[in-house]
TIMAR-787428 format. One record per atom (N, C-alpha, C): atom name; residue number from 1; x, y, z. Coordinates in Angstrom, 3 decimals. Atoms other than C-alpha are relative to their C-alpha. Layout:
REM TIMAR-787428
   name   resi          u          v          w
     CA    NUM          X          Y          Z
...
***
This chain:
REM TIMAR-787428
   name   resi          u          v          w
      N      1      0.706     -1.143      0.541
     CA      1     11.510    -11.074     20.243
      C      1     -0.200      1.017      1.121
      N      2      0.151     -1.059     -1.001
     CA      2     11.551     -7.776     22.103
      C      2     -1.464      0.428      0.120
      N      3      1.367     -0.465     -0.255
     CA      3      8.427     -6.237     23.593
      C      3     -0.485      0.947     -1.097
      N      4      0.414     -0.951      1.042
     CA      4      8.360     -3.403     21.042
      C      4     -0.295     -0.713     -1.315
      N      5      0.247      0.769      1.221
     CA      5      8.519     -5.962     18.242
      C      5     -1.331     -0.756      0.097
      N      6      1.283      0.687     -0.192
     CA      6      5.634     -7.974     19.696
      C      6     -1.159      0.990     -0.124
      N      7      1.051     -1.019      0.089
     CA      7      3.583     -4.787     20.084
      C      7     -0.186      0.485     -1.437
      N      8      0.077     -0.444      1.390
     CA      8      4.430     -3.669     16.555
      C      8     -0.722     -1.043     -0.847
      N      9      0.661      1.073      0.753
     CA      9      3.429     -7.046     15.108
      C      9     -1.483     -0.050      0.336
      N     10      1.397      0.044     -0.417
     CA     10      0.226     -7.085     17.134
      C     10     -0.805      1.172     -0.517
      N     11      0.687     -1.194      0.494
     CA     11     -0.667     -3.526     16.178
      C     11     -0.398     -0.173     -1.453
      N     12      0.273      0.114      1.434
     CA     12     -0.390     -4.225     12.458
      C     12     -0.944     -1.150     -0.307
      N     13      0.916      1.118      0.220
     CA     13     -2.141     -7.600     12.663
      C     13     -1.432      0.399      0.348
      N     14      1.341     -0.439     -0.403
     CA     14     -5.099     -6.121     14.562
      C     14     -0.535      1.053     -0.963
      N     15      0.441     -1.041      0.935
     CA     15     -5.237     -3.079     12.293
      C     15     -0.432     -0.604     -1.328
      N     16      0.341      0.630      1.273
     CA     16     -5.254     -5.282      9.205
      C     16     -1.297     -0.777      0.066
      N     17      1.233      0.778     -0.166
     CA     17     -7.966     -7.619     10.477
      C     17     -1.195      0.937      0.130
      N     18      1.077     -0.969     -0.193
     CA     18    -10.024     -4.576     11.438
      C     18     -0.572      0.492     -1.339
      N     19      0.484     -0.407      1.326
     CA     19    -10.266     -3.657      7.736
      C     19     -1.108     -0.933     -0.500
      N     20      1.000      0.971      0.423
     CA     20    -12.341     -6.816      7.257
      C     20     -1.183     -0.057      0.962
      N     21      1.084     -0.002     -0.981
     CA     21    -14.405     -6.444     10.428
      C     21     -0.906      1.219     -0.147
      N     22      0.774     -1.241      0.157
     CA     22    -15.500     -2.823      9.844
      C     22      0.447      0.739     -1.270
      N     23     -0.506     -0.610      1.236
     CA     23    -14.734     -2.079      6.183
      C     23     -0.607      1.367     -0.310
      N     24      0.644     -1.288      0.332
     CA     24    -17.212      0.791      5.938
      C     24      0.699      1.181      0.657
      N     25     -0.742     -1.091     -0.648
     CA     25    -15.202      2.850      8.427
      C     25      1.190      0.410     -0.853
      N     26     -1.170     -0.292      0.818
     CA     26    -12.184      2.582      6.170
      C     26     -0.404      0.548     -1.367
      N     27      0.493     -0.519      1.281
     CA     27    -14.156      3.134      2.978
      C     27     -0.375      1.466      0.125
      N     28      0.453     -1.376     -0.212
     CA     28    -15.533      6.353      4.458
      C     28      1.140      1.006      0.027
      N     29     -1.114     -0.956     -0.082
     CA     29    -12.080      7.873      4.887
      C     29      0.832      0.042     -1.272
      N     30     -0.765      0.028      1.250
     CA     30    -10.844      7.066      1.392
      C     30     -0.267      1.275     -0.803
      N     31      0.209     -1.170      0.859
     CA     31    -10.270     10.124     -0.780
      C     31     -0.832     -0.384     -1.223
      N     32      0.883      0.328      1.122
     CA     32    -12.817     10.311     -3.606
      C     32      0.751     -0.375     -1.280
      N     33     -0.748      0.309      1.223
     CA     33    -10.094     10.106     -6.265
      C     33      0.578     -1.409     -0.021
      N     34     -0.490      1.377     -0.051
     CA     34     -9.087      6.621     -5.105
      C     34     -1.111     -0.919     -0.511
      N     35      1.044      0.877      0.545
     CA     35    -10.946      4.020     -7.183
      C     35     -0.212     -1.241      0.881
      N     36      0.282      1.308     -0.600
     CA     36    -12.555      0.820     -5.915
      C     36      0.253     -0.001      1.506
      N     37     -0.218     -0.154     -1.441
     CA     37    -12.829      1.779     -2.262
      C     37      0.001     -1.333      0.755
      N     38      0.066      1.270     -0.744
     CA     38    -13.886     -1.655     -1.005
      C     38      1.238     -0.851     -0.266
      N     39     -1.166      0.806      0.348
     CA     39    -11.089     -3.404     -2.865
      C     39      1.282      0.591      0.582
      N     40     -1.179     -0.651     -0.574
     CA     40     -8.533     -0.858     -1.689
      C     40      0.063     -0.202      1.509
      N     41      0.037      0.266     -1.439
     CA     41     -9.656     -1.321      1.905
      C     41      0.455     -1.432      0.258
      N     42     -0.417      1.397     -0.153
     CA     42     -9.245     -5.074      1.520
      C     42      1.499     -0.145     -0.264
      N     43     -1.426      0.064      0.334
     CA     43     -5.845     -4.640     -0.122
      C     43      0.853      0.592      1.118
      N     44     -0.776     -0.601     -1.088
     CA     44     -4.652     -2.308      2.629
      C     44     -0.081     -0.857      1.263
      N     45      0.108      0.917     -1.133
     CA     45     -5.966     -4.754      5.229
      C     45      0.978     -1.158     -0.128
      N     46     -0.960      1.086      0.236
     CA     46     -3.941     -7.569      3.680
      C     46      1.417      0.520      0.176
      N     47     -1.344     -0.580     -0.127
     CA     47     -0.905     -5.268      3.472
      C     47      0.382      0.181      1.469
      N     48     -0.283     -0.187     -1.423
     CA     48     -1.195     -4.503      7.189
      C     48      0.188     -1.337      0.711
      N     49     -0.185      1.334     -0.578
     CA     49     -1.577     -8.183      8.087
      C     49      1.379     -0.541     -0.382
      N     50     -1.338      0.418      0.442
     CA     50      1.533     -8.958      6.020
      C     50      1.065      0.739      0.810
      N     51     -0.954     -0.787     -0.784
     CA     51      3.339     -6.147      7.862
      C     51      0.177     -0.602      1.388
      N     52     -0.080      0.567     -1.338
     CA     52      2.490     -7.594     11.254
      C     52      0.649     -1.366      0.017
      N     53     -0.574      1.351      0.065
     CA     53      3.346    -11.140     10.250
      C     53      1.490      0.046     -0.310
      N     54     -1.415     -0.096      0.382
     CA     54      6.677    -10.035      8.753
      C     54      0.888      0.458      1.147
      N     55     -0.784     -0.440     -1.154
     CA     55      7.781     -8.498     12.048
      C     55      0.395     -1.193      0.874
      N     56     -0.187      1.110     -0.940
     CA     56      7.571    -11.844     13.840
      C     56      1.304     -0.779     -0.229
      N     57     -1.252      0.758      0.166
     CA     57     10.388    -13.909     12.247
      C     57      1.218      0.921     -0.122
      N     58     -1.242     -0.771      0.115
     CA     58     13.936    -12.608     12.617
      C     58      0.404      0.184     -1.461
      N     59     -0.465     -0.006      1.390
     CA     59     14.574    -13.449      8.965
      C     59     -0.677      1.061     -0.863
      N     60      0.705     -0.991      0.830
     CA     60     11.984    -10.991      7.631
      C     60     -0.151      1.351      0.679
      N     61      0.258     -1.223     -0.763
     CA     61     11.937     -8.335     10.332
      C     61      0.692      1.211     -0.602
      N     62     -0.707     -1.186      0.477
     CA     62     14.655     -5.991      9.105
      C     62     -0.004      0.121     -1.518
      N     63     -0.099     -0.213      1.441
     CA     63     15.039     -6.720      5.428
      C     63     -1.349      0.240     -0.676
      N     64      1.293     -0.129      0.675
     CA     64     11.308     -6.819      4.674
      C     64     -1.000      0.828      0.799
      N     65      1.056     -0.650     -0.785
     CA     65      8.999     -5.730      7.502
      C     65      0.217      1.501      0.123
      N     66     -0.306     -1.431     -0.159
     CA     66     10.756     -2.409      8.033
      C     66     -0.479      0.791     -1.213
      N     67      0.316     -0.759      1.219
     CA     67     10.371     -1.265      4.434
      C     67     -1.458     -0.177     -0.400
      N     68      1.416      0.227      0.291
     CA     68      6.945     -2.840      4.023
      C     68     -0.863      0.936      0.838
      N     69      0.780     -0.874     -0.879
     CA     69      5.591     -0.929      7.027
      C     69      0.139      1.456     -0.428
      N     70     -0.184     -1.384      0.458
     CA     70      7.114      2.329      5.827
      C     70     -0.788      0.251     -1.289
      N     71      0.784     -0.128      1.225
     CA     71      5.501      1.720      2.439
      C     71     -1.492      0.065      0.278
      N     72      1.423     -0.025     -0.358
     CA     72      2.118      1.000      4.000
      C     72     -0.366      1.352      0.609
      N     73      0.266     -1.320     -0.589
     CA     73      2.337      4.179      6.065
      C     73     -0.086      1.076     -1.076
      N     74      0.041     -0.967      1.105
     CA     74      3.100      6.158      2.913
      C     74     -1.277     -0.170     -0.826
      N     75      1.185      0.264      0.813
     CA     75      0.225      4.479      1.075
      C     75     -1.297      0.465      0.661
      N     76      1.235     -0.408     -0.677
     CA     76     -2.379      5.282      3.734
      C     76      0.007      1.479      0.397
      N     77     -0.083     -1.412     -0.374
     CA     77     -1.160      8.835      4.345
      C     77     -1.038      0.862     -0.731
      N     78      1.024     -0.830      0.660
     CA     78     -3.489     10.298      1.668
      C     78     -1.371     -0.070      0.673
      N     79      1.292      0.089     -0.697
     CA     79     -6.512      9.009      3.599
      C     79      0.009      0.878      1.249
      N     80     -0.098     -0.854     -1.188
     CA     80     -5.301     10.729      6.771
      C     80      0.018      1.476     -0.382
      N     81     -0.031     -1.383      0.484
     CA     81     -4.559     13.907      4.840
      C     81     -1.386      0.436     -0.466
      N     82      1.366     -0.294      0.447
     CA     82     -7.999     13.764      3.225
      C     82     -0.900      0.317      1.188
      N     83      0.816     -0.242     -1.195
     CA     83     -9.577     13.551      6.662
      C     83      0.314      1.356      0.625
      N     84     -0.393     -1.273     -0.610
     CA     84     -7.580     16.512      7.986
      C     84     -0.468      1.189     -0.831
      N     85      0.401     -1.095      0.880
     CA     85     -8.434     18.639      4.959
      C     85     -1.512      0.120     -0.174
      N     86      1.459      0.006      0.146
     CA     86    -12.131     17.734      5.060
      C     86     -0.679     -0.374      1.323
      N     87      0.545      0.365     -1.320
     CA     87    -13.102     17.764      8.751
      C     87     -1.525     -0.016      0.043
      N     88      1.459     -0.025      0.029
     CA     88    -16.731     18.531      7.893
      C     88     -0.579     -1.357     -0.391
      N     89      0.461      1.332      0.396
     CA     89    -16.996     15.002      6.440
      C     89      0.117     -1.018      1.136
      N     90     -0.243      0.912     -1.124
     CA     90    -15.971     13.476      9.782
      C     90     -0.400      0.670      1.316
      N     91      0.438     -0.781     -1.167
     CA     91    -18.086     15.272     12.398
      C     91      0.135     -0.726      1.338
      N     92     -0.115      0.740     -1.255
     CA     92    -17.737     12.478     14.981
      C     92      1.419      0.007      0.555
      N     93     -1.400     -0.027     -0.428
     CA     93    -13.969     12.953     15.153
      C     93      0.385      1.452      0.259
      N     94     -0.411     -1.387     -0.268
     CA     94    -12.651     16.096     16.854
      C     94      1.025      0.478     -1.036
      N     95     -0.876     -0.567      1.031
     CA     95    -10.886     18.379     14.391
      C     95      1.479     -0.153      0.372
      N     96     -1.396      0.107     -0.418
     CA     96     -7.674     18.353     16.448
      C     96      0.525     -1.420     -0.224
      N     97     -0.431      1.394      0.174
     CA     97     -7.590     14.543     16.264
      C     97      0.322     -0.301     -1.463
      N     98     -0.275      0.210      1.427
     CA     98     -7.712     14.672     12.477
      C     98      1.387      0.525     -0.377
      N     99     -1.325     -0.562      0.281
     CA     99     -4.597     16.845     12.454
      C     99      1.115     -0.766      0.718
      N    100     -1.008      0.731     -0.777
     CA    100     -2.768     14.871     15.131
      C    100      0.376     -1.313     -0.695
      N    101     -0.277      1.254      0.718
     CA    101     -3.044     11.748     12.966
      C    101      1.178      0.129     -0.955
      N    102     -1.064     -0.174      0.999
     CA    102     -0.600     13.230     10.463
      C    102      1.397     -0.188      0.595
      N    103     -1.333      0.228     -0.571
     CA    103      2.512     13.556     12.669
      C    103      0.121     -1.339      0.732
      N    104     -0.062      1.310     -0.658
     CA    104      1.569     10.351     14.487
      C    104      0.531     -1.046     -0.972
      N    105     -0.535      0.955      0.975
     CA    105      2.344      8.517     11.266
      C    105      1.528      0.033     -0.012
      N    106     -1.459     -0.071     -0.093
     CA    106      5.918      9.780     11.588
      C    106      0.496     -0.773      1.221
      N    107     -0.364      0.769     -1.192
     CA    107      6.034      8.318     15.090
      C    107     -0.124     -1.502     -0.263
      N    108      0.135      1.413      0.366
     CA    108      4.739      5.004     13.722
      C    108      1.183     -0.447     -0.862
      N    109     -1.151      0.333      0.847
     CA    109      7.509      5.097     11.113
      C    109      1.258     -0.165      0.852
      N    110     -1.159      0.100     -0.888
     CA    110     10.121      5.715     13.804
      C    110     -0.082     -1.278      0.838
      N    111      0.195      1.229     -0.761
     CA    111      8.661      2.901     15.898
      C    111      0.356     -1.220     -0.853
      N    112     -0.288      1.125      0.888
     CA    112      8.815      0.523     12.925
      C    112      1.499     -0.102     -0.262
      N    113     -1.448     -0.008      0.280
     CA    113     12.391      1.551     12.149
      C    113      0.777     -0.585      1.181
      N    114     -0.736      0.452     -1.174
     CA    114     13.594      1.023     15.691
      C    114     -0.319     -1.439      0.396
      N    115      0.392      1.352     -0.415
     CA    115     11.628     -2.137     16.389
      C    115      0.507     -1.074     -0.956
      N    116     -0.479      0.994      0.964
     CA    116     12.924     -3.815     13.252
      C    116      1.524     -0.090     -0.031
      N    117     -1.437      0.183     -0.165
     CA    117     16.555     -3.343     14.256
      C    117      0.210     -1.232      0.864
      N    118     -0.243      1.221     -0.794
     CA    118     17.975     -6.582     15.560
      C    118      0.970      0.243      1.115
***
């Protein structure tokens, strides 16, 4: 397993577990139109844990982990967009950081794509 693959797996595993350690932080960034915030945070946490775990074995890295991670990034993008469009709701986060999160997701997608190549 390459270093970038280990880092990718670790990133997603830690991010997913974090949904269960501090769920209120994630609930707070959910757009109001998304129902069942707590359940969605739990579901996205499980999805991120699955993403990290799928990167580890060679057998699931490219055929599954790659597309799963890209799907998770697409699924959480509305929360990042909501934050950028409503900076007044997130006064503890600098406004520039809310906007930087959007293109960073593209970098995460590129990282996932490259790290899941064998």
